[in-house]
N, C-alpha and C positions, 0 to 999 in steps of 0.2 A: 584246095588241098589235093595234090595229085596222088591217086591210088592206082597202083599197077598190080594186076593179078595174072601170074603166068606159071608155066610149068617148065622144069628143066629135066633133062634125062639123067638117070642115075642107075647104074647096074642093070640096064635093060628095062627099068621102070621109070616112073616120073615122080619128081618132088614138086609139090605146089608151094609157091611163095607169094607173099603179099607185101608190097613195098608202099610206104606212106611217106610223102614229102620228097623233095629233090636232093640229089647229092650235091654237096658243097664242100667247103674246106673243113667242116666238122666231121669227125669220124662217125659213121653210121652206128646205130645201136641194133644189134642182132639179138632176137629173142628165141629162147629154147623152151618149148612148152613141156608140161608135165606128162604124167602117165607111167610108163610108156603108153601111148595111144590116146592121149587126151585131146589133141589138135590145138591149133592156134587161137581158136575162137575168142576166149576170154581176154586175150591180149589186145583186142581191138579197143578196149577201154583206154589204152595208152596212146591212141591216135592223136589226141590233143597235144601230147608232148612234142610230136613232130612240128606242129604249128607254133607252140609256145617257145620251143627251143630252136626252131629253124633247123631241124636235124632229121635226116632220113632214118626211118625205122623199118626194119625188115623182119618179118615173122614168117614161119613156114610150118607146114604139116610134115612131121617126120614119117618116113616109110612105115606103113601099117595103119594109118588113120587119116581121117579128114579127106581132103581133096587130092591127096597123094595116092600113089598106088598102094594097094592092100594085098600083098601076096600071101594070104593066109594058108595057101596050099604049100608054102615054103617057110614054115615057122623058124627054120634054122637061120633065116636072115635076121631075125629079131635079136640081135646081140649088140653090146656096146661098141664093138668094132665096126659094125655096119653103120650105126648112127653117127659115129665119129667121121667115118668116110663120107657120109652124106653131108655133114657140116663142112668138111673140107671141100667137097665138090661144089657146094653152094658158094663158098668164099671164092673159089677159083673162077667159077662161071660168071659171078656177078662182080668180079674184080674188087673184092672186099679185102684189100691189103691191110688197112688199119681199121679196127672196129672196137667198140665197147661190146661186151658180151654179157647178157642177162639170162640166167637159167632159173626157172621156177620148178620146185619139187624134183621130179626125175630130170628135168632140164638142167637143174643145178648140179645133179650127180654127173650128167653128161659133160657139163662145163668143167667140173673137177677132174674127171677122167682125162679130158682133152688137155687141160693145163698140166697135170702131173705126169701123164704118160707120153704125151706128144710134144710138149714144150713149144707150142705154136708161136710164130712171130706175129707182130702187129696187133697184139691185144693191149689196148691202152688202159682198160680197167675191166674189172669183173664185178658183176652184181649177182650174189647168191640169194635167191628169194625163196624162203620157206623150204629149205632143202636139208641135206644130210651128208655126213662123211662116213657113216658106218651103218650097214644094214642091221647088224646085231644090236647096236645102241638104239636105233629107230624102233625095232621090234620090242625091245625091253621097255622103252619109254611108252610106247602105245599100249602095251599090256598093263603098265602101271595106270595109264589113263582110263583103260577099260574098267578098272576097279571102281570108278566113280559112277558107272552105270547102275541102274537098278539090279538087284541080285539076280532076278530071273533072266535078265538080258546077259549078264555075265555068264550065267550057266549055259545058255544056248550057244554062245560064242565058244565057250570052252568045249562043249560037246562037239560042235562042228569041227574044231581043230583036232580033237581026238579021233573022230570017225572019218574025217576028211569029206564030210557031206556038207557042201556049202549051198545046196539047192533048197534046203528046208526053209519054209516061209518064216518061221519064227526067228531063225538065224538072220535071214535077209532083213527083217524088220529091225532087229537089234543092231545089225551092222549099219543100216541106213541111219538109225538114230545116232550112233556113235559118229558117223561121218558128218552128219548135219551139224553136230556140235563143234566139230573141229575143222571143217572145210568152209562151208557156207550154207546157210539155210536158203533154199530156193524159194523166192517170193516173186510175185508179179511185178514188183517195183524195181527188180534188178535189170540192168541193161540187157537188151535183146541178145547181144553176142554171148552173154553168160548163160542165158536161158536156152539158147539155140541148141537143138539136138545135135550131138556129135555123131560123126560117121565112123563106124568100125572101131578098131582099137582094142577089142577084147582079147583077141588072140595074141596080139603084141604084148599086152599087159600081163596076161597069164603066163606066157612063155618066158618073158624076161623077169617078171617080178613074182607073181603068185596069185592066189585066189582073192586076196584082200591086202590092205595096207600093212597089216601086222604079221603076215605070214610070208616072209620073203623066201621062197623055195625055187624060184626060177633061176635062169642062168646068171642073174645078178645077186644071188644069195651070198656070194663071197665078196661083195662090194665092201671093201674096208680100206679107206683112204685117210683116216684120221692122222696116222703117223707120217703121211706123205704131204700133208697140207703145207708144210714149211717150204715145199718146192714152188709154191705159188708166190711169185715175187711182184706181181703187178698190184696196184692199189685195188683193194677188194672191199665192197660194201655188202654186208650181210643184213637182210631184212627178214622179219618174222612177226607173228602176232602172238599176243598173250594166250590165246585159246587155240593156237595152231597145232596141227600134227607135228610140226617142227617145234617142239617144246623149247622154252628158254634154255634148258640144259643142253639140248641138241645144238641150238644156235651158238651158245657160249663155247661149246666144244670146238667149233670151227673158229670162232673169234679168237680164242686163246692161242691157236696154233698157226694162224695165217699172219705172217708179218704185214705190217702196213695195212691192217684191216680196221674197219669201223662196223658198228652194229647198231641198227635202229629197230627198236621193239615197238610195235603198234598196239596200243591198248584196245581191248574189246574186238580184236580181229582174229579170224581163223587163218586158213591156209592161203587166202587171197587178199592181203591188205590193199593191194592195188585196185581191187574191186570195191572193197568196203570203205576205203578212204582214198578214193582215186585222186582227188585234188592234192591232198597232203603228200601222197606217194609221188605224184608227178613233180611237185615242187622239190622234193628230196632228190629225185632223179636228175632234174635240171641242174641243180647246184652241184651234184656229184659229177655229172658228165662235163659240165663247163670247167670244173676245177681240174679234171684229169684229162682234158684234151691236149 
């Protein structure tokens, strides 16, 4: 399996990308990672799709994290406009005229922004993985889910939001507990690429989103695309887990409004069904991509 790792120039900086498999008549699959600032690492579990479906897969680290440039001295770069330009730059430089596009978490938000605001040509299908169309709804749903935590953990999270002190150790433990319930529990049996330490990303995340998942106060605080979802005309697959930060209600909100969409809910999965049920997820992706080539 051919794996290429390179960097391309972007706005005076560099974007790192990783390509798996060879280009052929099938449209490549481009992957947009979460965060902002999470890096491509966990997407490496999908490498076997390149072999199973004989399809090129391209993942990259967005500006501000991973092996790409991290201009933390210029946090004003960390905006949706910059990250859309970076995606367009990647497509142009790698001659990605026709692609399937998969965005997970923040990457799904980026895909929605791209589709609704920029109306790009050459997108054969869209896969929205554990993502959202509304920052307000996301915050509301996560605060509902926080109420299932022990009372004392609820209290320290509430106090942190009131005081805006997110450095308190009790808060950090409560937040870690919440995230482990709804993202993924880090265990030694997980693939190395999932356990691998991520590079940077904190400034990008806090600048664009906020101090945690349920307090969107960065420059994406007004991310509200639910009523624009009908602009997405390409076939769209929505995937999420029953225990996901992307609650079934959040997923259904998108499914109800995107024409020609399908929704697959993965049982006993959090924010990364493609990690927790990799083979099942790859089988689903293969069928979807082949159907929409």
